[in-house]
MMTF fields as JSON, N, C-alpha, C and O atoms, coordinates in Angstrom:
{
  "mmtfVersion": "1.0.0",
  "mmtfProducer": "UNKNOWN",
  "numBonds": 515,
  "numAtoms": 516,
  "numGroups": 129,
  "numChains": 1,
  "numModels": 1,
  "chainsPerModel": [1],
  "groupsPerChain": [129],
  "chainIdList": ["A"],
  "bondAtomList": [4, 2, 8, 6, 12, 10, 16, 14, 20, 18, 24, 22, 28, 26, 32, 30, 36, 34, 40, 38, 44, 42, 48, 46, 52, 50, 56, 54, 60, 58, 64, 62, 68, 66, 72, 70, 76, 74, 80, 78, 84, 82, 88, 86, 92, 90, 96, 94, 100, 98, 104, 102, 108, 106, 112, 110, 116, 114, 120, 118, 124, 122, 128, 126, 132, 130, 136, 134, 140, 138, 144, 142, 148, 146, 152, 150, 156, 154, 160, 158, 164, 162, 168, 166, 172, 170, 176, 174, 180, 178, 184, 182, 188, 186, 192, 190, 196, 194, 200, 198, 204, 202, 208, 206, 212, 210, 216, 214, 220, 218, 224, 222, 228, 226, 232, 230, 236, 234, 240, 238, 244, 242, 248, 246, 252, 250, 256, 254, 260, 258, 264, 262, 268, 266, 272, 270, 276, 274, 280, 278, 284, 282, 288, 286, 292, 290, 296, 294, 300, 298, 304, 302, 308, 306, 312, 310, 316, 314, 320, 318, 324, 322, 328, 326, 332, 330, 336, 334, 340, 338, 344, 342, 348, 346, 352, 350, 356, 354, 360, 358, 364, 362, 368, 366, 372, 370, 376, 374, 380, 378, 384, 382, 388, 386, 392, 390, 396, 394, 400, 398, 404, 402, 408, 406, 412, 410, 416, 414, 420, 418, 424, 422, 428, 426, 432, 430, 436, 434, 440, 438, 444, 442, 448, 446, 452, 450, 456, 454, 460, 458, 464, 462, 468, 466, 472, 470, 476, 474, 480, 478, 484, 482, 488, 486, 492, 490, 496, 494, 500, 498, 504, 502, 508, 506, 512, 510],
  "bondOrderList": [1, 1, 1, 1, 1, 1, 1, 1, 1, 1, 1, 1, 1, 1, 1, 1, 1, 1, 1, 1, 1, 1, 1, 1, 1, 1, 1, 1, 1, 1, 1, 1, 1, 1, 1, 1, 1, 1, 1, 1, 1, 1, 1, 1, 1, 1, 1, 1, 1, 1, 1, 1, 1, 1, 1, 1, 1, 1, 1, 1, 1, 1, 1, 1, 1, 1, 1, 1, 1, 1, 1, 1, 1, 1, 1, 1, 1, 1, 1, 1, 1, 1, 1, 1, 1, 1, 1, 1, 1, 1, 1, 1, 1, 1, 1, 1, 1, 1, 1, 1, 1, 1, 1, 1, 1, 1, 1, 1, 1, 1, 1, 1, 1, 1, 1, 1, 1, 1, 1, 1, 1, 1, 1, 1, 1, 1, 1, 1],
  "groupList": [{"groupName": "MET", "atomNameList": ["N", "CA", "C", "O"], "elementList": ["N", "C", "C", "O"], "formalChargeList": [0, 0, 0, 0], "bondAtomList": [1, 0, 2, 1, 3, 2], "bondOrderList": [1, 1, 2], "singleLetterCode": "M", "chemCompType": "L-PEPTIDE LINKING"}, {"groupName": "ALA", "atomNameList": ["N", "CA", "C", "O"], "elementList": ["N", "C", "C", "O"], "formalChargeList": [0, 0, 0, 0], "bondAtomList": [1, 0, 2, 1, 3, 2], "bondOrderList": [1, 1, 2], "singleLetterCode": "A", "chemCompType": "L-PEPTIDE LINKING"}, {"groupName": "ILE", "atomNameList": ["N", "CA", "C", "O"], "elementList": ["N", "C", "C", "O"], "formalChargeList": [0, 0, 0, 0], "bondAtomList": [1, 0, 2, 1, 3, 2], "bondOrderList": [1, 1, 2], "singleLetterCode": "I", "chemCompType": "L-PEPTIDE LINKING"}, {"groupName": "SER", "atomNameList": ["N", "CA", "C", "O"], "elementList": ["N", "C", "C", "O"], "formalChargeList": [0, 0, 0, 0], "bondAtomList": [1, 0, 2, 1, 3, 2], "bondOrderList": [1, 1, 2], "singleLetterCode": "S", "chemCompType": "L-PEPTIDE LINKING"}, {"groupName": "PHE", "atomNameList": ["N", "CA", "C", "O"], "elementList": ["N", "C", "C", "O"], "formalChargeList": [0, 0, 0, 0], "bondAtomList": [1, 0, 2, 1, 3, 2], "bondOrderList": [1, 1, 2], "singleLetterCode": "F", "chemCompType": "L-PEPTIDE LINKING"}, {"groupName": "ASN", "atomNameList": ["N", "CA", "C", "O"], "elementList": ["N", "C", "C", "O"], "formalChargeList": [0, 0, 0, 0], "bondAtomList": [1, 0, 2, 1, 3, 2], "bondOrderList": [1, 1, 2], "singleLetterCode": "N", "chemCompType": "L-PEPTIDE LINKING"}, {"groupName": "ASP", "atomNameList": ["N", "CA", "C", "O"], "elementList": ["N", "C", "C", "O"], "formalChargeList": [0, 0, 0, 0], "bondAtomList": [1, 0, 2, 1, 3, 2], "bondOrderList": [1, 1, 2], "singleLetterCode": "D", "chemCompType": "L-PEPTIDE LINKING"}, {"groupName": "LEU", "atomNameList": ["N", "CA", "C", "O"], "elementList": ["N", "C", "C", "O"], "formalChargeList": [0, 0, 0, 0], "bondAtomList": [1, 0, 2, 1, 3, 2], "bondOrderList": [1, 1, 2], "singleLetterCode": "L", "chemCompType": "L-PEPTIDE LINKING"}, {"groupName": "GLU", "atomNameList": ["N", "CA", "C", "O"], "elementList": ["N", "C", "C", "O"], "formalChargeList": [0, 0, 0, 0], "bondAtomList": [1, 0, 2, 1, 3, 2], "bondOrderList": [1, 1, 2], "singleLetterCode": "E", "chemCompType": "L-PEPTIDE LINKING"}, {"groupName": "ARG", "atomNameList": ["N", "CA", "C", "O"], "elementList": ["N", "C", "C", "O"], "formalChargeList": [0, 0, 0, 0], "bondAtomList": [1, 0, 2, 1, 3, 2], "bondOrderList": [1, 1, 2], "singleLetterCode": "R", "chemCompType": "L-PEPTIDE LINKING"}, {"groupName": "GLN", "atomNameList": ["N", "CA", "C", "O"], "elementList": ["N", "C", "C", "O"], "formalChargeList": [0, 0, 0, 0], "bondAtomList": [1, 0, 2, 1, 3, 2], "bondOrderList": [1, 1, 2], "singleLetterCode": "Q", "chemCompType": "L-PEPTIDE LINKING"}, {"groupName": "PRO", "atomNameList": ["N", "CA", "C", "O"], "elementList": ["N", "C", "C", "O"], "formalChargeList": [0, 0, 0, 0], "bondAtomList": [1, 0, 2, 1, 3, 2], "bondOrderList": [1, 1, 2], "singleLetterCode": "P", "chemCompType": "L-PEPTIDE LINKING"}, {"groupName": "THR", "atomNameList": ["N", "CA", "C", "O"], "elementList": ["N", "C", "C", "O"], "formalChargeList": [0, 0, 0, 0], "bondAtomList": [1, 0, 2, 1, 3, 2], "bondOrderList": [1, 1, 2], "singleLetterCode": "T", "chemCompType": "L-PEPTIDE LINKING"}, {"groupName": "VAL", "atomNameList": ["N", "CA", "C", "O"], "elementList": ["N", "C", "C", "O"], "formalChargeList": [0, 0, 0, 0], "bondAtomList": [1, 0, 2, 1, 3, 2], "bondOrderList": [1, 1, 2], "singleLetterCode": "V", "chemCompType": "L-PEPTIDE LINKING"}, {"groupName": "HIS", "atomNameList": ["N", "CA", "C", "O"], "elementList": ["N", "C", "C", "O"], "formalChargeList": [0, 0, 0, 0], "bondAtomList": [1, 0, 2, 1, 3, 2], "bondOrderList": [1, 1, 2], "singleLetterCode": "H", "chemCompType": "L-PEPTIDE LINKING"}, {"groupName": "LYS", "atomNameList": ["N", "CA", "C", "O"], "elementList": ["N", "C", "C", "O"], "formalChargeList": [0, 0, 0, 0], "bondAtomList": [1, 0, 2, 1, 3, 2], "bondOrderList": [1, 1, 2], "singleLetterCode": "K", "chemCompType": "L-PEPTIDE LINKING"}, {"groupName": "GLY", "atomNameList": ["N", "CA", "C", "O"], "elementList": ["N", "C", "C", "O"], "formalChargeList": [0, 0, 0, 0], "bondAtomList": [1, 0, 2, 1, 3, 2], "bondOrderList": [1, 1, 2], "singleLetterCode": "G", "chemCompType": "PEPTIDE LINKING"}, {"groupName": "CYS", "atomNameList": ["N", "CA", "C", "O"], "elementList": ["N", "C", "C", "O"], "formalChargeList": [0, 0, 0, 0], "bondAtomList": [1, 0, 2, 1, 3, 2], "bondOrderList": [1, 1, 2], "singleLetterCode": "C", "chemCompType": "L-PEPTIDE LINKING"}, {"groupName": "TRP", "atomNameList": ["N", "CA", "C", "O"], "elementList": ["N", "C", "C", "O"], "formalChargeList": [0, 0, 0, 0], "bondAtomList": [1, 0, 2, 1, 3, 2], "bondOrderList": [1, 1, 2], "singleLetterCode": "W", "chemCompType": "L-PEPTIDE LINKING"}, {"groupName": "TYR", "atomNameList": ["N", "CA", "C", "O"], "elementList": ["N", "C", "C", "O"], "formalChargeList": [0, 0, 0, 0], "bondAtomList": [1, 0, 2, 1, 3, 2], "bondOrderList": [1, 1, 2], "singleLetterCode": "Y", "chemCompType": "L-PEPTIDE LINKING"}],
  "groupTypeList": [0, 1, 2, 1, 3, 4, 5, 6, 7, 7, 6, 8, 1, 9, 10, 10, 11, 8, 12, 10, 9, 7, 7, 4, 13, 4, 12, 9, 1, 8, 7, 11, 6, 14, 11, 3, 15, 8, 10, 9, 10, 9, 4, 8, 10, 16, 8, 16, 16, 13, 7, 12, 11, 0, 7, 17, 13, 6, 15, 12, 11, 6, 8, 7, 12, 6, 0, 15, 6, 7, 13, 1, 8, 3, 9, 1, 12, 16, 13, 8, 18, 6, 2, 1, 4, 13, 1, 1, 0, 1, 6, 7, 16, 12, 8, 9, 1, 8, 10, 10, 7, 6, 9, 0, 13, 8, 1, 7, 15, 0, 16, 3, 2, 8, 1, 19, 7, 1, 4, 6, 9, 8, 16, 6, 13, 13, 16, 4, 14],
  "groupIdList": [1, 2, 3, 4, 5, 6, 7, 8, 9, 10, 11, 12, 13, 14, 15, 16, 17, 18, 19, 20, 21, 22, 23, 24, 25, 26, 27, 28, 29, 30, 31, 32, 33, 34, 35, 36, 37, 38, 39, 40, 41, 42, 43, 44, 45, 46, 47, 48, 49, 50, 51, 52, 53, 54, 55, 56, 57, 58, 59, 60, 61, 62, 63, 64, 65, 66, 67, 68, 69, 70, 71, 72, 73, 74, 75, 76, 77, 78, 79, 80, 81, 82, 83, 84, 85, 86, 87, 88, 89, 90, 91, 92, 93, 94, 95, 96, 97, 98, 99, 100, 101, 102, 103, 104, 105, 106, 107, 108, 109, 110, 111, 112, 113, 114, 115, 116, 117, 118, 119, 120, 121, 122, 123, 124, 125, 126, 127, 128, 129],
  "secStructList": [7, 7, 7, 7, 5, 2, 2, 2, 2, 2, 2, 2, 2, 2, 2, 1, 1, 1, 7, 3, 3, 3, 3, 3, 3, 3, 3, 3, 3, 3, 7, 7, 1, 1, 7, 7, 2, 2, 2, 2, 2, 2, 2, 2, 6, 6, 7, 7, 7, 3, 3, 3, 3, 3, 3, 3, 3, 3, 3, 7, 4, 4, 4, 7, 7, 7, 2, 2, 2, 2, 2, 2, 2, 2, 2, 6, 6, 6, 7, 7, 7, 1, 3, 3, 3, 3, 3, 3, 3, 3, 7, 7, 7, 2, 2, 2, 2, 2, 2, 2, 2, 2, 2, 2, 2, 2, 2, 2, 2, 6, 6, 7, 7, 6, 6, 1, 3, 3, 3, 7, 6, 6, 1, 5, 5, 7, 7, 7, 7],
  "xCoordList": [155.622, 154.744, 154.056, 154.711, 152.757, 152.017, 152.132, 151.871, 152.519, 152.673, 151.371, 150.97, 150.72, 149.441, 149.54, 148.605, 150.68, 150.837, 152.309, 153.195, 152.536, 153.894, 154.683, 155.869, 154.037, 154.715, 155.131, 156.188, 154.313, 154.691, 155.962, 156.855, 156.044, 157.231, 158.466, 159.506, 158.351, 159.49, 159.911, 161.103, 158.935, 159.251, 159.986, 160.98, 159.49, 160.098, 161.518, 162.44, 161.687, 163.007, 164.009, 165.178, 163.562, 164.457, 164.861, 165.878, 164.081, 164.367, 165.277, 165.686, 165.595, 166.43, 167.862, 168.334, 168.561, 169.935, 170.906, 171.866, 170.665, 171.48, 170.735, 169.508, 171.486, 170.875, 170.189, 170.749, 168.987, 168.203, 168.204, 168.409, 167.969, 167.739, 166.392, 166.168, 165.505, 164.18, 164.19, 164.651, 163.674, 163.626, 162.193, 161.278, 161.996, 160.659, 160.549, 161.411, 159.476, 159.107, 157.694, 156.75, 157.574, 156.293, 155.643, 156.262, 154.388, 153.689, 152.42, 151.846, 152.007, 150.759, 149.817, 150.234, 148.562, 147.548, 147.178, 146.852, 147.238, 146.92, 146.106, 146.092, 145.437, 144.759, 145.805, 146.819, 145.565, 146.49, 146.35, 145.374, 147.33, 147.229, 146.006, 145.771, 145.246, 144.07, 143.095, 142.801, 142.593, 141.694, 140.338, 139.846, 139.763, 138.406, 137.434, 137.822, 136.186, 135.159, 135.046, 134.927, 135.083, 134.991, 136.19, 136.028, 137.382, 138.577, 138.47, 138.815, 137.999, 137.848, 136.836, 137.072, 135.714, 134.69, 135.229, 135.028, 135.91, 136.476, 137.497, 137.522, 138.329, 139.34, 138.688, 139.136, 137.642, 136.927, 136.257, 135.982, 135.991, 135.418, 136.503, 136.203, 137.76, 138.869, 139.372, 140.042, 139.057, 139.507, 140.27, 140.097, 141.111, 141.799, 142.871, 143.335, 143.242, 144.32, 145.659, 145.721, 146.715, 148.064, 148.822, 148.568, 149.757, 150.576, 151.921, 152.701, 152.18, 153.386, 154.405, 154.103, 155.615, 156.657, 156.987, 157.214, 157.01, 157.247, 158.52, 159.17, 158.868, 159.953, 160.451, 159.661, 161.743, 162.244, 163.329, 164.012, 163.467, 164.44, 164.732, 163.902, 165.924, 166.238, 166.51, 167.078, 166.1, 166.247, 166.532, 166.087, 167.271, 167.38, 166.187, 165.637, 165.778, 164.655, 164.895, 163.946, 166.154, 166.448, 166.253, 166.161, 166.191, 165.947, 164.46, 164.083, 163.616, 162.169, 161.499, 161.948, 160.422, 159.639, 158.279, 157.869, 157.578, 156.266, 155.886, 156.625, 154.742, 154.309, 154.028, 154.28, 153.524, 153.223, 154.48, 154.422, 155.61, 156.859, 157.372, 157.924, 157.192, 157.61, 156.786, 157.322, 155.49, 154.617, 155.054, 155.126, 155.343, 155.783, 157.091, 157.255, 158.018, 159.294, 159.083, 159.702, 158.218, 157.97, 157.243, 157.454, 156.398, 155.682, 156.667, 156.409, 157.786, 158.801, 159.404, 159.967, 159.29, 159.808, 158.875, 159.285, 157.613, 156.621, 156.003, 155.196, 156.372, 155.859, 154.674, 154.791, 153.551, 152.357, 152.399, 152.843, 151.935, 151.908, 150.712, 150.129, 150.35, 149.199, 149.582, 149.069, 150.476, 150.873, 152.393, 153.08, 152.915, 154.358, 154.615, 154.044, 155.476, 155.906, 157.221, 158.079, 157.373, 158.54, 159.139, 158.431, 160.465, 161.221, 162.292, 162.666, 162.774, 163.837, 165.015, 164.856, 166.2, 167.415, 168.429, 168.325, 169.403, 170.502, 171.195, 171.353, 171.602, 172.21, 173.624, 174.575, 173.745, 175.034, 175.5, 176.398, 174.891, 175.294, 174.35, 173.51, 174.51, 173.619, 173.751, 172.747, 174.963, 175.144, 174.369, 173.685, 174.484, 173.742, 172.237, 171.462, 171.831, 170.408, 169.892, 168.783, 170.681, 170.268, 170.088, 169.162, 170.954, 170.809, 169.498, 168.769, 169.215, 167.977, 166.746, 165.718, 166.856, 165.738, 165.469, 164.313, 166.521, 166.345, 165.603, 164.694, 165.991, 165.304, 163.843, 162.947, 163.631, 162.277, 161.392, 160.255, 161.901, 161.147, 160.789, 159.649, 161.745, 161.475, 160.428, 159.545, 160.526, 159.539, 158.143, 157.173, 158.044, 156.743, 156.185, 154.978, 157.028, 156.577, 155.992, 155.087, 156.523, 156.037, 154.824, 154.27, 154.411, 153.251, 153.573, 152.659, 154.843, 155.25, 155.289, 156.291, 154.187, 154.069, 154.08, 154.161, 154.0, 153.802, 154.975, 154.783, 156.155, 157.329, 157.453, 158.361, 156.552, 156.686, 155.476, 154.362, 155.717, 154.617, 154.158, 154.969, 152.871, 152.33, 151.57, 150.81, 151.793, 151.154, 150.493, 150.984, 149.365, 148.749, 149.371, 150.263, 148.915, 149.501, 149.224, 149.853, 148.298, 148.028, 148.885, 148.883, 149.615, 150.479, 149.81, 150.333, 148.661, 147.977, 148.414, 148.652, 148.522, 148.868, 147.739, 146.557, 148.137, 147.182, 147.287, 148.385, 146.144, 146.101, 145.548, 144.77, 145.947, 145.506, 144.827, 145.214, 143.803, 143.098, 142.705, 142.104],
  "yCoordList": [155.604, 156.594, 157.39, 157.87, 157.523, 158.349, 159.801, 160.136, 160.647, 162.064, 162.774, 162.831, 163.311, 163.994, 165.487, 166.241, 165.915, 167.329, 167.719, 166.869, 169.002, 169.523, 169.052, 168.739, 169.003, 168.531, 167.068, 166.681, 166.251, 164.855, 164.805, 164.0, 165.664, 165.719, 166.07, 165.424, 167.091, 167.487, 166.357, 166.091, 165.686, 164.569, 163.458, 162.921, 163.124, 162.054, 162.448, 161.637, 163.668, 164.132, 164.118, 163.784, 164.475, 164.509, 163.105, 162.943, 162.104, 160.727, 159.978, 158.853, 160.575, 159.891, 159.768, 160.646, 158.69, 158.501, 159.557, 159.915, 160.055, 161.133, 162.451, 162.496, 163.523, 164.841, 165.124, 164.869, 165.647, 165.924, 167.41, 168.259, 167.695, 169.061, 169.024, 168.205, 169.915, 169.994, 171.092, 172.208, 170.751, 171.675, 172.144, 171.329, 173.452, 174.04, 174.868, 175.696, 174.633, 175.509, 175.99, 175.203, 177.29, 177.909, 178.349, 179.03, 177.952, 178.24, 179.046, 179.01, 179.763, 180.524, 180.012, 179.772, 179.852, 179.442, 180.642, 181.717, 180.427, 181.485, 180.908, 179.699, 181.787, 181.366, 181.102, 181.796, 180.105, 179.9, 181.053, 181.801, 181.178, 182.179, 181.85, 180.687, 182.848, 182.71, 181.641, 180.683, 181.796, 180.777, 180.764, 181.781, 179.573, 179.448, 179.949, 180.182, 180.107, 180.546, 179.532, 179.913, 178.243, 177.188, 177.237, 177.109, 177.421, 177.512, 178.708, 178.607, 179.821, 181.018, 180.774, 181.164, 180.132, 179.85, 178.916, 179.159, 177.853, 176.912, 177.611, 177.382, 178.452, 179.158, 180.083, 180.16, 180.774, 181.677, 180.915, 181.492, 179.618, 178.764, 178.099, 177.283, 178.446, 177.886, 176.555, 175.817, 176.242, 174.988, 175.301, 176.359, 174.366, 174.512, 175.59, 176.006, 176.021, 176.987, 176.283, 175.058, 177.059, 176.522, 176.996, 178.082, 176.171, 176.528, 177.023, 176.263, 178.294, 178.937, 179.053, 179.64, 178.502, 178.656, 180.135, 180.882, 180.538, 181.931, 182.134, 183.175, 181.131, 181.29, 179.903, 178.962, 179.762, 178.467, 178.686, 179.71, 177.691, 177.765, 176.348, 175.45, 176.159, 174.882, 175.139, 176.167, 174.192, 174.305, 172.924, 171.911, 172.894, 171.648, 171.589, 172.634, 170.412, 170.321, 171.118, 171.62, 171.236, 171.984, 173.487, 174.216, 173.951, 175.373, 175.705, 176.861, 174.696, 174.875, 174.453, 173.529, 175.144, 174.732, 174.203, 173.124, 174.958, 174.533, 175.371, 176.271, 175.071, 175.777, 177.241, 178.098, 177.536, 178.922, 179.791, 180.896, 179.3, 180.058, 180.146, 181.171, 179.076, 179.106, 180.122, 180.848, 180.171, 181.147, 182.565, 183.443, 182.787, 184.116, 184.51, 185.654, 183.565, 183.845, 184.171, 185.094, 183.42, 183.673, 185.003, 185.681, 185.38, 186.654, 187.825, 188.834, 187.686, 188.739, 188.999, 190.068, 188.03, 188.223, 189.076, 189.623, 189.191, 189.927, 189.112, 189.632, 187.828, 186.958, 186.157, 185.461, 186.265, 185.505, 184.118, 183.97, 183.104, 181.755, 181.012, 181.413, 179.903, 179.103, 177.69, 177.178, 177.061, 175.675, 175.594, 176.151, 174.89, 174.646, 173.188, 172.28, 172.971, 171.627, 171.367, 172.246, 170.138, 169.817, 168.489, 167.527, 168.47, 167.236, 167.192, 168.222, 166.004, 165.843, 165.144, 164.321, 165.488, 164.836, 164.829, 165.614, 163.946, 163.97, 165.316, 165.842, 165.867, 167.197, 167.133, 166.794, 167.464, 167.479, 168.901, 169.123, 169.863, 171.257, 172.076, 171.549, 173.377, 174.32, 174.272, 174.385, 174.107, 174.085, 172.932, 173.111, 171.764, 170.599, 170.809, 170.429, 171.413, 171.693, 172.656, 172.483, 173.663, 174.619, 173.932, 174.261, 172.991, 172.238, 171.454, 171.425, 170.827, 170.045, 170.953, 170.592, 172.128, 173.082, 173.526, 173.65, 173.765, 174.133, 173.031, 173.31, 171.788, 170.653, 170.573, 170.304, 170.812, 170.755, 171.838, 171.561, 173.048, 174.142, 173.782, 173.979, 173.258, 172.882, 171.771, 171.806, 170.796, 169.71, 170.254, 169.862, 171.154, 171.731, 172.559, 172.536, 173.284, 174.058, 173.15, 173.544, 171.922, 170.951, 170.173, 169.348, 170.435, 169.751, 168.439, 167.695, 168.134, 166.89, 167.119, 167.579, 166.793, 167.069, 165.813, 165.898, 164.655, 163.413, 163.027, 162.253, 163.532, 163.167, 163.997, 163.771, 164.952, 165.892, 165.87, 165.555, 166.21, 166.455, 167.885, 168.761, 168.126, 169.475, 169.83, 169.024, 171.054, 171.539, 172.881, 173.697, 173.095, 174.418, 175.278, 174.823, 176.488, 177.432, 177.054, 177.598, 176.135, 175.66, 174.452, 174.015, 173.913, 172.759, 171.427, 170.387, 171.436, 170.188, 169.722, 170.533, 168.393, 167.817, 168.104, 168.012, 168.451, 168.737, 167.624, 167.247, 167.1, 166.097, 166.721, 167.673, 166.189, 166.702, 165.582, 164.417, 165.968, 164.992, 165.617, 164.959],
  "zCoordList": [164.421, 165.008, 163.895, 162.97, 163.991, 163.045, 163.483, 164.639, 162.558, 162.877, 162.534, 161.372, 163.552, 163.372, 163.664, 163.393, 164.22, 164.558, 164.47, 164.384, 164.494, 164.457, 165.679, 165.571, 166.82, 168.028, 167.895, 168.392, 167.231, 166.966, 166.125, 166.389, 165.114, 164.26, 165.086, 164.959, 165.929, 166.768, 167.687, 167.844, 168.301, 169.202, 168.458, 168.945, 167.285, 166.483, 166.056, 166.141, 165.606, 165.16, 166.312, 166.117, 167.488, 168.651, 169.11, 169.784, 168.752, 169.174, 168.206, 168.494, 167.079, 166.09, 166.603, 167.325, 166.241, 166.711, 166.172, 166.853, 164.961, 164.391, 164.563, 164.482, 164.801, 164.865, 163.533, 162.467, 163.609, 162.411, 162.084, 162.951, 160.815, 160.358, 159.648, 158.757, 160.052, 159.44, 158.388, 158.63, 157.223, 156.091, 155.914, 155.792, 155.901, 155.796, 154.528, 154.234, 153.783, 152.678, 152.985, 153.049, 153.17, 153.491, 152.186, 151.369, 152.003, 150.751, 151.011, 152.099, 149.989, 150.065, 148.976, 147.843, 149.331, 148.364, 147.503, 148.006, 146.193, 145.235, 144.09, 143.862, 143.385, 142.166, 141.088, 141.025, 140.239, 139.118, 138.121, 138.152, 137.251, 136.183, 135.33, 135.002, 134.978, 134.112, 134.625, 133.91, 135.854, 136.409, 135.706, 135.218, 135.679, 135.151, 136.231, 137.375, 135.845, 136.8, 137.944, 139.108, 137.601, 138.616, 139.572, 140.786, 139.018, 139.875, 140.819, 141.996, 140.311, 141.139, 142.266, 143.409, 141.94, 142.95, 144.034, 145.224, 143.619, 144.589, 145.484, 146.694, 144.901, 145.67, 146.696, 147.84, 146.291, 147.206, 148.342, 149.394, 148.142, 149.193, 150.031, 150.902, 149.772, 150.545, 150.024, 150.747, 148.781, 148.166, 146.89, 146.285, 146.496, 145.22, 145.253, 146.315, 144.078, 143.935, 143.787, 143.688, 143.773, 143.709, 144.937, 145.458, 145.394, 146.544, 146.038, 145.465, 146.254, 145.76, 146.884, 147.923, 146.699, 147.723, 147.938, 146.986, 149.212, 149.564, 150.38, 150.284, 151.182, 152.147, 152.508, 152.58, 152.736, 153.2, 154.244, 154.26, 155.117, 156.206, 156.68, 156.541, 157.243, 157.874, 159.343, 159.712, 160.181, 161.632, 162.205, 161.664, 163.293, 164.044, 164.998, 165.347, 165.423, 166.366, 167.65, 168.252, 168.069, 169.289, 169.119, 170.107, 167.881, 167.622, 167.598, 167.41, 167.787, 167.703, 169.001, 169.679, 169.333, 170.501, 170.08, 170.51, 169.24, 168.761, 167.54, 167.141, 166.96, 165.751, 166.049, 165.203, 167.208, 167.57, 167.457, 166.918, 167.961, 167.873, 166.435, 166.034, 165.662, 164.259, 163.473, 162.636, 163.743, 163.086, 163.466, 162.606, 164.737, 165.183, 164.507, 164.084, 164.405, 163.746, 162.264, 161.734, 161.608, 160.185, 159.996, 158.99, 160.939, 160.843, 160.795, 160.139, 161.489, 161.521, 160.14, 159.903, 159.225, 157.866, 157.023, 155.999, 157.45, 156.675, 155.558, 154.789, 155.454, 154.399, 154.942, 155.95, 154.268, 154.657, 154.015, 152.876, 154.748, 154.213, 154.778, 155.785, 154.101, 154.505, 154.927, 155.922, 154.18, 154.421, 154.466, 153.609, 155.484, 155.573, 155.211, 155.815, 154.225, 153.873, 154.593, 154.678, 155.114, 155.934, 155.501, 155.202, 155.477, 155.272, 156.355, 156.915, 156.639, 157.631, 156.984, 156.083, 157.46, 156.983, 158.115, 159.058, 158.017, 158.984, 158.862, 157.76, 159.977, 159.992, 159.429, 160.133, 158.15, 157.467, 157.201, 156.389, 157.884, 157.749, 156.904, 156.174, 157.021, 156.352, 154.831, 154.127, 154.314, 152.857, 152.223, 151.216, 152.816, 152.303, 152.45, 151.572, 153.561, 153.768, 152.706, 152.199, 152.367, 151.332, 149.979, 149.238, 149.655, 148.405, 148.416, 147.424, 149.543, 149.644, 149.613, 149.04, 150.227, 150.174, 148.744, 148.341, 147.977, 146.568, 145.814, 145.032, 146.05, 145.397, 145.838, 145.038, 147.115, 147.67, 147.037, 146.655, 146.927, 146.309, 144.871, 144.45, 144.117, 142.727, 142.646, 141.788, 143.53, 143.544, 143.835, 143.187, 144.808, 145.152, 144.006, 143.765, 143.299, 142.141, 141.064, 140.33, 140.979, 139.993, 140.493, 139.767, 141.738, 142.293, 142.975, 143.329, 143.169, 143.829, 145.34, 145.888, 145.995, 147.43, 148.287, 149.513, 147.656, 148.402, 149.308, 150.246, 149.062, 149.869, 151.147, 151.947, 151.341, 152.445, 153.364, 152.946, 154.622, 155.538, 155.325, 155.026, 155.477, 155.331, 156.608, 157.144, 157.078, 158.299, 158.046, 157.266, 158.723, 158.688, 159.783, 160.499, 159.911, 160.866, 162.322, 163.23, 162.55, 163.91, 164.274, 165.425, 163.305, 163.559, 163.305, 163.706, 162.646, 162.304, 160.934, 160.039, 160.765, 159.472, 158.486, 158.818, 157.272, 156.205, 155.18, 154.772, 154.765, 153.701, 152.433, 152.488, 151.306, 150.019, 149.244, 149.327, 148.488, 147.635, 146.348, 145.5]
}
């Protein structure tokens, strides 16, 4: 199944034979340190920049209804974000999920995004080029 939306992800996760745990790293688009004039212009047009991890959480699919509720829950933290990166794993408990979230945050800081699905605040898949 091709995942085109957050709801597709939830449906797929719920259909797996093993209970899944979804790992979320919420990122905010920011200008890099010491941006060039071109980088600043692109960023002001809504392109480019760097995605900085701001918040992370793990949830089972049964703890989620849709992206709207996830956005509302994240809003309660007071942390603003633009793109949510998501990975799935068999539910081996919160401690194991936290270890994987730490690895995920480090990978994202290094720019390694290809292993994760990315969603905007509306729940649509985001592609990068």
